[in-house]
C-alpha positions, 0 to 999 in steps of 0.5 A, a space after each residue: 447480496 449487494 456488492 459491498 456484502 459480497 466484497 466483504 465476504 470475499 475479503 474476509 475469506 482471502 485475508 483469513 486464508 493468507 494469515 493462516 497460509 503464512 503463519 510462520 512468517 508471524 513468528 519469523 519475520 518479527 524475530 528477524 526485524 528485532 535482532 536486526 534493528 530492535 523494536 518496534 517490529 510493526 510500523 504503523 503510518 496514517 493513511 487516507 481511507 474511505 470517506 476521507 478518514 484517516 486510519 493506521 496502516 500496518 506494516 512490517 518495519 523495513 526502515 530505520 526507527 526515525 524514518 519519518 523524521 529523517 525524510 521530513 526534517 533531516 534529509 531535505 534532498 531525499 524529500 525532494 527526490 520523493 516528491 520529483 518521483 511522485 512520492 515514490 522511490 526505488 528501494 535502492 535509493 532510500 538510505 532509511 531502508 535496512 538490508 533486511 527491509 530491502 529483502 522484505 520489500 523485494 518479496 512484499 513480505 512487509 505488507 503482510 500485516 495489512 491483511 489485518 487492516 482488511 480484517 478490521 474493515 479499514 482496507 480491502 484486498 482490492 482497491 485504490 492505493 492507501 494514499 498519504 494525506 499530504 501526497 494526495 494534497 501536493 500531487 493534486 496541486 502538481 497534477 491539477 487535472 487529477 482533482 476530479 479523480 480524488 472523490 471517487 478514489 476516497 469513495 471506497 476502501 483502499 486495497 492492498 493490491 489494485 488496478 495499477 499494481 497489477 498493470 505491469 506499470 508500477 512506476 507510472 506517475 501519480 496522474 495515471 495512477 489516480 485515473 486508474 484508481 478512479 476508474 476502478 472505483 466507478 466500475 468495480 465488481 466482484 469479477 474485476 476484483 477477483 481477476 485482479 486478485 489472480 493477477 497479483 502474484 504474477 505482478 509480484 514476481 515481475 518485480 524480482 
């Protein structure tokens, strides 16, 4: 079997096992979100996938309903905070996140629906970050040295977890994140994928 075939088998086994293992969450979390802030309970966001093709990434909704509108049209100060922080901002500093959403994010529960992105082949369990197109465009202008990394990043499927997420340095700048994602894409292997998967629970726990 080729690496891609082995990786697809690994993705299907891990994603399916996690969906079954966390079966109660598929009922409890949507109900909590509904009673907290209504429908929809699933948030979809356009991201850039393999080959530069857009896809809809799934998450449990952790923000108010008009979160994107608030960021891009109504709260320019918040948008500047995002750009200054390399398109990352602490949940406690983002007024769009609901109290329940902060809880879901603290345990990474909001990202569970991405397992279905893995099942349908849009994502992998391990890979580069699923970037927003505008983020890639603006960050590559801010950090010109990263332009050489983008083709490698977009040559593989984005992942739910990856090298920089498990490195213990989640607050690193885009320039370093892009370099790490590029290195993963160029030197990926099943062994490395399995090691990253094994290190992911500890990385999640370190956020608490």
